[in-house]
C-alpha positions in Angstrom: 14.8 -29.3 -4.9 14.6 -28.1 -1.3 12.0 -29.6 0.9 9.3 -27.5 2.3 10.9 -26.3 4.9 14.1 -25.2 3.5 11.7 -23.7 0.8 10.0 -21.5 3.4 12.9 -20.4 5.0 14.5 -19.4 1.8 11.5 -17.3 1.4 11.9 -15.9 4.5 15.5 -15.0 3.5 14.7 -13.5 0.0 11.9 -11.5 1.2 8.9 -13.4 -0.8 7.2 -14.4 -3.9 6.8 -12.6 -6.9 8.1 -9.7 -5.7 11.8 -10.0 -5.9 11.2 -12.7 -8.6 10.8 -9.4 -10.9 13.0 -7.0 -8.8 15.1 -6.5 -12.0 11.9 -5.7 -14.1 11.1 -2.9 -11.7 10.9 0.7 -12.4 7.5 2.5 -13.8 7.6 3.8 -17.2 4.4 4.5 -19.6 5.8 4.0 -23.1 4.5 6.5 -26.1 5.3 6.4 -29.7 6.1 8.9 -32.3 2.8 10.8 -33.0 3.1 10.1 -36.7 3.4 6.1 -36.3 0.4 4.3 -37.5 -0.2 0.6 -38.2 -2.8 -1.7 -39.7 -5.3 -2.8 -36.9 -6.6 -6.5 -37.3 -9.4 -5.1 -39.3 -7.2 -3.2 -41.8 -8.1 -0.1 -40.4 -5.3 2.0 -38.5 -4.6 3.1 -34.9 -2.6 5.5 -33.6 0.0 6.0 -30.7 -1.3 6.5 -27.4 0.4 8.3 -24.5 0.3 9.2 -20.7 -1.1 12.9 -20.5 -0.9 12.9 -17.1 -0.5 10.9 -13.9 -0.9 11.4 -10.1 -0.6 9.2 -7.1 -3.9 7.7 -6.0 -3.6 8.2 -2.2 -7.1 7.2 -1.4 -6.7 3.6 -2.7 -2.9 3.1 -1.4 -4.5 4.4 1.9 -7.3 1.7 1.7 -5.3 -1.1 1.5 -3.0 0.4 4.5 -6.5 0.8 6.5 -7.5 -2.9 5.7 -3.8 -4.3 6.2 -3.5 -2.4 9.8 -6.8 -3.4 11.1 -5.7 -5.8 14.1 -9.4 -6.8 14.6 -8.6 -10.3 13.1 -5.6 -12.6 13.1 -6.4 -14.7 9.7 -6.7 -11.5 7.4 -4.7 -10.0 4.8 -1.6 -7.6 6.1 0.5 -7.5 3.1 0.9 -9.6 -0.4 1.9 -8.7 -3.9 0.9 -10.2 -7.8 -2.0 -7.6 -7.6 -5.1 -8.4 -9.6 -8.5 -7.5 -9.8 -11.8 -8.5 -11.1 -15.2 -7.0 -11.0 -17.9 -9.6 -10.0 -21.6 -9.5 -11.4 -22.8 -8.5 -8.0 -20.9 -5.2 -8.0 -18.0 -6.2 -5.6 -14.3 -6.3 -6.7 -12.0 -9.4 -5.9 -8.4 -8.3 -5.6 -5.9 -11.5 -6.0 -2.3 -11.7 -4.6 0.2 -13.8 -5.1 2.7 -14.4 -1.5 0.2 -13.0 1.3 1.4 -12.2 4.9 -1.7 -13.3 7.3 -1.9 -12.4 10.9 -2.0 -9.1 13.0 -0.1 -5.7 12.6 1.4 -3.7 15.5 2.6 -0.5 16.4 3.8 1.9 15.6 6.5 2.3 17.1 8.0 -0.9 16.2 10.7 -2.7 18.3 13.4 -0.9 16.5 12.3 2.5 17.7 11.0 3.1 14.3 7.7 5.2 13.2 6.3 2.3 11.0 3.7 -0.5 12.1 5.0 -3.8 11.9 4.4 -7.6 12.0 5.9 -10.3 14.0 8.2 -12.4 12.4 6.5 -15.5 13.0 3.3 -14.1 10.8 1.9 -16.8 8.5 2.9 -16.5 4.7 0.8 -18.2 2.6 1.2 -18.6 -1.6 -2.0 -16.8 -2.5 -4.9 -15.1 -1.4 -8.0 -13.2 -2.4 -9.6 -9.7 -1.0 -13.1 -8.4 -1.5 -13.8 -4.8 -2.0 -17.4 -3.4 -1.8 -17.9 0.3 -2.8 -14.5 1.0 -2.6 -14.1 -0.5 1.0 -11.8 -3.4 1.6 -14.1 -5.6 3.7 -13.0 -9.5 3.8 -10.3 -12.2 3.2 -11.5 -15.5 1.9 -10.0 -18.6 3.5 -6.1 -18.5 2.5 -4.5 -20.0 0.5 -7.3 -19.9 -1.9 -5.7 -22.4 -4.5 -4.0 -25.6 -3.0 -0.6 -26.6 -4.0 -0.7 -28.8 -6.8 2.3 -31.2 -5.5 4.8 -31.1 -3.1 7.6 -28.4 -3.4 4.8 -26.4 -6.1 2.5 -23.6 -5.8 0.1 -21.6 -7.6 0.1 -18.1 -7.8 -3.2 -16.1 -9.0 -3.3 -14.1 -11.8 -5.6 -12.3 -14.2 -9.2 -13.0 -13.9 -12.6 -13.0 -16.0 -16.2 -13.9 -15.4 -17.5 -16.1 -17.9 -20.5 -18.4 -18.8 -20.1 -21.7 -17.3 -20.2 -23.0 -20.9 -20.6 -21.0 -24.2 -23.9 -19.6 -24.3 -25.3 -20.6 -20.6 -27.0 -18.3 -18.4 -24.7 -19.3 -15.4 -21.8 -17.2 -14.9 -18.7 -18.5 -13.2 -15.2 -16.9 -12.2 -11.9 -18.3 -14.0 -8.7 -17.6 -12.6 -5.5 -18.2 -14.4 -2.9 -19.7 -12.3 0.8 -19.6 -12.5 2.5 -22.9 -10.9 5.7 -22.4 -10.2 8.1 -25.4 -8.3 11.0 -25.1 -5.6 14.5 -24.7 -7.5 17.8 -23.6 -6.7 19.8 -20.4 -7.6 18.9 -18.6 -10.0 15.4 -20.2 -9.6 15.2 -19.0 -6.0 11.3 -18.0 -6.5 10.6 -21.3 -8.2 11.2 -22.5 -11.5 8.3 -21.8 -14.1 6.1 -25.2 -14.3 2.6 -24.5 -15.9 -0.6 -22.4 -16.4 -3.2 -23.3 -14.9 -7.1 -22.4 -14.9 -9.3 -22.6 -11.7 -13.0 -22.4 -12.0 -15.1 -20.5 -8.9 -18.5 -20.7 -8.1 -20.7 -17.4 -8.2 -21.3 -15.4 -6.0 -20.0 -17.6 -3.1 -16.3 -17.9 -4.8 -16.0 -21.5 -4.1 -13.1 -23.1 -5.8 -14.6 -26.1 -8.0 -11.7 -27.5 -10.4 -8.7 -26.6 -11.8 -7.4 -27.7 -15.3 -4.1 -27.5 -16.8 -4.0 -25.5 -20.2 -0.2 -25.4 -21.0 2.3 -27.8 -19.3 6.1 -26.2 -19.6 7.7 -28.9 -17.7 9.3 -30.6 -21.1 11.1 -27.4 -22.0 14.4 -28.0 -20.9 15.4 -24.7 -20.7 13.4 -22.8 -17.8 14.1 -19.4 -19.3 12.3 -20.1 -22.3 9.4 -21.6 -20.3 6.1 -19.6 -20.8 3.6 -18.7 -18.2 0.4 -17.2 -19.6 -2.2 -14.9 -17.8 -0.2 -11.7 -16.5 -3.1 -9.9 -18.1 -6.3 -10.3 -20.6 -8.2 -8.4 -23.0 -11.5 -9.2 -24.1 -12.2 -8.1 -27.9 -14.5 -9.2 -30.7 -15.5 -12.5 -29.4 -12.1 -13.4 -28.1 -10.3 -13.4 -24.8 -6.6 -12.4 -25.5 -4.3 -14.0 -22.8 -0.4 -12.5 -22.8 2.2 -14.1 -21.0 6.1 -14.0 -20.6 9.2 -15.9 -19.6 11.8 -15.7 -17.3 14.7 -14.5 -19.5 15.8 -12.3 -16.4 16.5 -15.2 -14.6 19.0 -16.1 -16.9 20.5 -12.8 -16.9 19.1 -11.1 -19.7 18.2 -7.9 -19.4 14.8 -8.1 -20.7 12.0 -11.1 -20.9 9.7 -11.5 -24.1 6.1 -11.2 -24.0 3.8 -14.1 -25.7 0.1 -13.9 -26.7 -2.5 -16.5 -27.3 -6.1 -16.4 -27.9 -9.3 -18.1 -26.4 -13.0 -18.0 -28.1 -15.0 -16.2 -25.3 -16.2 -18.1 -22.7 -13.8 -21.2 -23.2 -10.8 -20.2 -21.0 -11.3 -23.8 -19.0 -10.8 -25.5 -22.4 -7.6 -26.5 -23.1 -8.3 -27.4 -26.6 -9.8 -24.0 -27.5 -6.4 -22.0 -26.6 -4.7 -20.9 -29.9 -0.9 -19.4 -29.6 0.6 -17.1 -31.8 3.5 -18.9 -33.2 4.8 -16.3 -35.2 2.7 -16.4 -38.1 -0.4 -17.5 -37.3 -2.8 -18.7 -34.3 -2.4 -22.3 -33.9 -3.7 -24.4 -31.3 -0.8 -26.8 -29.8 1.9 -24.4 -31.2 5.1 -23.3 -29.5 4.6 -19.8 -28.5 6.9 -17.2 -30.1 7.8 -13.7 -28.8 5.6 -11.2 -29.9 7.6 -8.4 -28.1 11.2 -8.4 -26.9 14.8 -8.7 -28.2 16.3 -9.7 -24.6 18.3 -6.4 -24.6 16.7 -2.5 -24.9 12.8 -3.9 -25.6 11.3 -6.6 -23.7 9.3 -6.9 -20.6 9.3 -8.2 -17.1 7.6 -11.5 -16.2 4.5 -9.8 -15.3 2.9 -6.8 -17.1 -0.3 -5.4 -18.3 -2.3 -4.7 -21.4 -5.3 -2.4 -21.8 -7.2 -1.3 -25.0 -7.6 2.2 -25.3 -9.5 3.9 -28.4 -9.0 1.2 -30.7 -4.8 0.9 -29.4 -3.4 -1.5 -27.1 -1.2 -0.4 -24.5 1.0 -2.3 -22.8 2.9 -1.4 -19.1 5.6 -3.1 -17.8 9.0 -2.2 -15.9 11.7 -0.8 -18.3 14.6 -3.1 -19.0 18.0 -2.8 -17.4 18.8 -0.9 -14.2 15.8 1.6 -14.8 13.5 -1.3 -14.1 14.3 -0.6 -10.1 12.1 2.3 -10.4 10.8 3.1 -14.0 7.4 1.9 -15.6 7.4 1.6 -19.3 4.8 1.3 -22.1 4.3 -0.1 -25.5 1.4 0.3 -28.0 0.3 -1.7 -30.9 -2.9 -2.0 -33.2 -2.9 -5.8 -32.5 -2.3 -8.3 -29.9 0.2 -10.1 -32.1 2.2 -6.6 -32.8 4.4 -5.1 -33.7 4.6 -2.8 -30.4 6.4 0.2 -30.5 8.5 1.3 -28.0 9.6 2.2 -25.4 9.8 5.9 -25.5 8.5 8.0 -22.5 8.8 6.9 -19.0 7.7 7.8 -15.5 8.6 7.0 -12.3 6.0 6.5 -9.2 6.8 7.4 -5.7 8.7 4.8 -3.6 9.7 4.8 0.2 13.1 5.5 1.3 15.7 2.9 1.4 16.7 -0.2 -0.7 13.2 -0.5 -2.3 11.9 -1.4 -5.9 8.7 -1.3 -7.8 7.5 -4.0 -10.0 4.3 -5.8 -11.6 2.8 -2.7 -12.8 -1.2 -3.8 -13.2 -4.0 -1.6 -14.9 -7.5 -1.9 -13.3 -9.8 -1.0 -15.5 -12.8 -2.3 -13.2 -11.9 1.1 -11.3 -11.5 3.8 -13.9 -13.9 5.5 -15.8 -14.2 9.3 -17.3 -11.3 8.6 -19.3 -9.1 7.4 -16.0 -7.1 4.3 -15.6 -5.6 3.1 -12.3 -2.4 1.2 -12.4 -1.0 -0.8 -9.2 3.0 -1.7 -8.7 3.8 -3.7 -5.7 6.9 -2.6 -3.5 9.5 -4.7 -2.3 13.0 -4.4 -0.2 15.8 -5.2 -2.7 18.8 -6.3 -0.7 17.6 -10.2 -0.1 19.7 -11.1 2.9 17.4 -8.9 5.0 14.3 -8.6 2.9 12.3 -10.7 5.4 13.3 -8.5 8.2 12.3 -5.3 6.7 9.0 -6.4 5.7 8.4 -7.2 9.2 9.7 -3.8 10.1 7.7 -1.3 8.2 4.6 -3.6 6.8 4.1 -0.8 4.0 6.9 -2.3 1.8 4.8 -5.0 0.6 1.5 -3.7 -0.4 0.2 -2.3 -3.6 0.5 1.5 -4.5 -1.5 3.1 -7.2 -1.6 5.7 -9.6 -4.7 7.4 -11.7 -3.4 8.2 -15.1 -5.0 9.3 -18.4 -3.8 8.4 -22.0 -4.1 10.5 -25.4 -3.2 10.6 -28.7 0.8 11.2 -29.0 0.8 14.3 -31.1 
């Protein structure tokens, strides 16, 4: 394993974090199914295929992250990051969680290369995770970063999905639970870290002070790193359960697509490892080896980061398309149950990307920002060619910030 210094140098060479780890997952495609496809739901009823009726760039939300990142009034706040997740707090604020994050100050434009892009110095601090607060649609503060300390030498934590829960079942006091991915420094093809474990952090409210971290699924004994499963890329609450989805790193092992997995936890008990149940292929079972609910390793599958929402009784999953289309295209699947069967992919759409060797990845839905039938979806952007990525991210700060689209779902006809 490389030491911290060499790991840091590797991150600078390759362009940081969850971004290029998922680069083959990229693309933006929202999948739909045939209009006559139906499946019985968990309660014996039926749900119908959903499709994207329309979509458009959300330029206002994208511009808000650009405004905040370019603000040079502070030197210790967020200027760019990926792994974008959001959660609404009880007081109405929205907390944005990021994986690898640049802090520091943004300059220009023009940059030292004479280009009309805002830029950051190549010595800008890079931390493994961060959190930014939004109030009434305006980003206003970065919490002290990193928010979650490294669990051990050569290991780090990437925050993913989060939920507000009672401190204990039935309690009046609420806390914030944040799912964490633990990764360990490794050599090729694991230049972005070997999957290690899923953890749950508890933060107090309203001050967002980290209180504790518990490990809910340790994967260190799974010999093949590409078969290790990390949970928390997305959560869905339904009928007293929190359904937690996860993925493996099959693409790091040169498979075109990774697999999706599902777990469930009684509402309010995310921080209790014994309360977690995993879909083992036929039952929800505590302590079981998770089995895939989606993915054949070829045409059908997900990136290691994807998102699931519930819309009119149907589960809809957004992921990057498989194969080379994953560099530009987001795909979607639908199901009547978290455990599947999942249908798709069928139709895709590609959001806008900056010019150059760039790719989109990590499509994440943000229901806290939607309403009136609208669903907000973010996607991260990174430079594709790893040898020059660090330089490009410094020369053009917009290459390492989330972008947003707003879409509307509808029944497939």
